[in-house]
C-alpha positions in Angstrom: -0.2 -0.3 0.1 1.4 3.9 -0.5 2.2 5.8 2.2 0.9 9.2 1.4 2.6 11.8 3.0 0.8 15.2 1.4 -1.7 15.6 -0.6 -3.1 18.9 -2.3 -5.3 19.4 -6.1 -1.5 20.2 -7.3 0.3 17.3 -6.1 0.5 14.3 -4.3 3.7 13.2 -2.1 3.5 9.4 -1.6 6.2 6.5 -0.4 6.1 3.1 -1.3 7.5 -0.3 -0.6 9.4 -1.0 -3.6 12.8 -3.7 -3.9 13.0 -3.3 -0.6 13.1 0.0 -0.3 10.6 2.5 1.1 10.0 4.8 -2.2 9.4 7.9 -2.8 8.2 9.9 -5.5 5.7 13.2 -6.4 2.6 12.6 -9.1 1.1 16.0 -10.5 -1.6 15.6 -13.0 -4.0 13.6 -14.1 -4.0 13.3 -17.9 -3.7 9.4 -20.2 -0.2 9.9 -21.0 1.9 8.8 -18.2 5.4 10.1 -17.7 8.4 9.0 -15.3 10.8 11.6 -14.6 14.9 10.4 -13.7 16.8 12.7 -11.5 20.1 13.8 -11.7 23.1 13.3 -8.6 21.3 14.6 -5.7 18.5 15.4 -8.1 15.5 17.9 -6.3 11.9 18.2 -7.7 12.6 21.3 -7.9 15.2 21.2 -10.3 12.4 20.0 -13.0 9.8 22.7 -12.5 9.7 23.8 -16.1 8.2 20.8 -16.5 5.6 20.0 -14.2 4.6 24.1 -14.2 4.4 23.4 -18.4 3.3 20.4 -19.0 -0.8 19.8 -19.2 -1.8 18.2 -16.7 -4.8 17.3 -18.5 -2.5 15.4 -20.9 0.5 14.1 -18.6 0.5 12.0 -15.5 3.9 13.4 -14.0 5.5 10.7 -11.7 8.8 12.4 -10.5 11.0 9.8 -8.6 13.0 9.8 -5.5 16.1 6.4 -5.9 17.5 5.4 -3.2 19.6 7.8 -1.6 18.2 10.6 -3.2 15.3 13.3 -2.3 13.1 11.7 0.6 14.3 7.9 -0.3 16.0 7.9 2.4 17.6 6.3 3.8 19.0 4.4 3.3 22.7 6.6 2.3 23.1 6.4 -1.8 25.0 3.2 -3.0 27.2 4.2 -5.5 29.0 0.4 -6.1 28.8 -1.0 -9.7 25.8 -1.6 -11.1 24.1 1.6 -9.4 22.3 2.9 -12.5 21.2 -0.6 -13.7 20.3 -1.1 -9.9 17.5 2.6 -10.2 16.8 1.6 -13.7 15.0 -2.0 -11.9 14.0 -0.2 -8.8 12.1 2.8 -11.4 10.4 -0.2 -13.6 9.5 -2.3 -10.4 7.8 1.6 -9.2 6.0 1.7 -12.3 4.6 -1.8 -11.9 4.0 -1.5 -8.3 1.8 1.2 -9.5 -0.2 -1.0 -11.6 1.1 1.3 -14.7 1.4 -0.7 -18.2 2.9 2.0 -20.5 5.0 5.2 -19.4 7.4 7.3 -21.4 10.5 8.2 -18.9 12.5 11.6 -19.1 15.6 12.2 -17.5 18.4 14.6 -17.1 22.0 13.7 -16.3 22.6 10.2 -14.9 18.9 10.1 -15.0 19.4 9.9 -18.5 21.4 7.3 -18.1 18.7 5.5 -16.1 16.3 6.0 -18.1 18.2 4.3 -21.5 18.8 1.5 -18.9 15.6 1.0 -17.7 14.1 1.3 -21.5 16.7 -1.4 -22.8 15.0 -3.4 -20.2 11.1 -2.7 -20.6 11.1 -2.1 -24.0 7.6 -3.2 -23.7 6.6 -0.9 -21.6 8.6 2.2 -22.7 6.3 4.5 -25.1 9.1 7.2 -25.7 12.5 8.4 -24.4 13.8 12.2 -23.4 17.2 12.3 -22.1 19.3 16.0 -21.6 22.7 16.9 -20.8 23.5 12.6 -20.5 26.4 10.3 -21.6 26.7 6.4 -22.6 30.9 7.0 -21.9 33.3 9.1 -19.1 36.2 9.8 -20.6 39.9 10.9 -18.3 39.5 14.8 -19.6 35.6 15.0 -18.7 36.7 13.1 -14.5 39.2 15.6 -14.6 36.6 18.7 -14.8 34.7 16.5 -12.6 37.8 16.5 -9.7 37.9 20.3 -9.9 34.0 20.0 -8.7 34.7 17.8 -5.4 35.2 20.3 -3.0 31.1 21.1 -2.2 32.0 24.2 -0.4 33.9 26.1 -3.8 29.7 25.0 -5.7 28.4 28.8 -6.5 25.7 29.7 -4.2 23.0 29.3 -6.2 24.2 24.9 -7.0 25.8 24.8 -3.6 22.7 26.1 -1.1 19.6 24.5 -2.0 21.6 21.4 -1.5 22.7 22.0 2.0 19.1 23.2 3.2 18.0 19.1 1.7 20.9 17.1 2.5 23.1 19.0 4.8 27.1 19.8 4.2 27.8 16.4 5.1 25.6 14.5 3.6 26.1 16.1 -0.4 30.3 16.1 0.4 29.8 12.9 0.7 27.6 12.1 -1.7 29.2 13.8 -4.3 33.0 12.1 -3.6 31.4 8.7 -3.6 30.0 9.6 -7.2 33.1 11.1 -8.4 34.8 7.9 -7.2 31.5 5.3 -8.7 33.0 7.0 -12.2 36.5 6.8 -11.8 36.0 2.5 -11.4 33.7 2.6 -13.9 36.0 4.7 -16.3 39.0 1.7 -14.9 37.5 -0.6 -15.0 34.6 -0.7 -17.8 36.9 0.8 -20.0 34.6 4.3 -19.3 31.4 2.3 -20.1 28.3 4.0 -18.5 25.6 2.7 -20.2 26.6 2.7 -24.3 26.0 -0.9 -24.0 22.3 -1.0 -24.0 21.7 2.0 -26.5 21.5 -0.8 -29.7 18.3 -2.5 -27.2 16.0 0.9 -27.0 13.3 0.4 -28.9 11.7 3.2 -28.4 11.5 6.5 -30.1 14.0 8.4 -27.9 14.9 12.7 -28.4 18.1 13.7 -27.4 18.7 17.2 -26.1 22.1 19.2 -25.6 23.6 22.1 -25.1 26.8 23.2 -27.0 28.3 24.9 -23.7 27.6 22.0 -20.9 30.9 22.1 -19.4 30.0 18.6 -17.6 28.6 17.1 -20.3 30.3 17.6 -23.5 27.3 17.3 -26.7 29.4 15.0 -28.6 27.9 12.3 -25.9 24.5 13.3 -27.7 25.7 13.2 -31.0 26.9 9.9 -30.2 23.8 8.7 -28.9 22.5 9.6 -31.9 24.1 7.6 -33.9 23.8 4.3 -31.8 19.8 4.3 -30.6 18.2 3.5 -33.6 15.4 6.3 -34.7 16.8 8.9 -32.1 16.1 12.9 -33.2 18.7 15.5 -31.9 17.8 19.0 -30.6 21.0 21.2 -29.2 20.8 24.2 -28.1 23.4 26.8 -28.5 25.1 27.9 -26.1 23.4 26.2 -23.8 24.8 24.6 -20.8 24.3 21.5 -18.7 20.1 23.1 -17.8 19.0 23.3 -20.5 15.5 22.8 -19.2 16.1 25.8 -17.4 18.4 28.0 -19.2 14.6 28.2 -22.1 11.9 26.0 -20.2 9.2 27.1 -23.0 11.5 26.0 -25.4 12.5 23.1 -23.7 9.3 22.3 -22.8 7.5 22.6 -26.3 9.7 20.5 -28.5 9.2 17.8 -25.7 5.6 18.2 -25.2 5.8 17.7 -28.9 7.6 14.9 -28.9 5.9 13.1 -27.5 2.7 14.1 -28.9 3.4 12.5 -32.9 1.5 9.2 -32.1 3.9 6.5 -33.4 3.3 5.3 -37.0 3.3 1.1 -37.9 6.0 0.0 -39.3 5.3 -1.0 -43.7 5.7 -4.5 -43.8 8.7 -5.2 -46.5 
């Protein structure tokens, strides 16, 4: 049974037992199209306000979930042991099963995009469409050198640091961020940098990839790689866009996503 935390006409905040975890999610809207949104590292619901405020609540039902160790799905603390993104994908699929939702689209930002891609490959019979942005299928030594410059969370800008400290506390933010960087060094050294590269050929759902040309955390070459390796995918580039294009260009971003989600999939012609 769901454990309801907060109820309003705008948003329902609920916890439900999934794979041994008390998983928290927000439900927004009551539309026929179901959307599951995957957050990035130390994700927060406020990060997705452009989507939750501008997507039609009559057209969509939005589920915004916290993977174990993030947001309100704590305890436990975040576990970055090998395979953590794949475990998140399994948990997300199980969440939708527990909610008795057979068909849905997945949307993910940054690491949440990686998890959404993995989920789409695992639940190809259930995932209608995929939308990812600021997302990478692999990681390089050069990129990890950039990550290292952010290891000391006290050096982050106030706009980035203070909301995270308010929600998690400085100690948890620091421990979790350092754990995330360490996990990606392990992916580079043990798995040749393969974050979710191996699942791309298994994705059958129509996929929209969005990316900013000035994304300092995930260079735009990653979007091109995803586009080239996910069959039938669509690529949208935001000139001068940074890692958070959904926040920089909310109306444009939501318009592109809404148009993509609204296109009815055509049946393939017989050869």
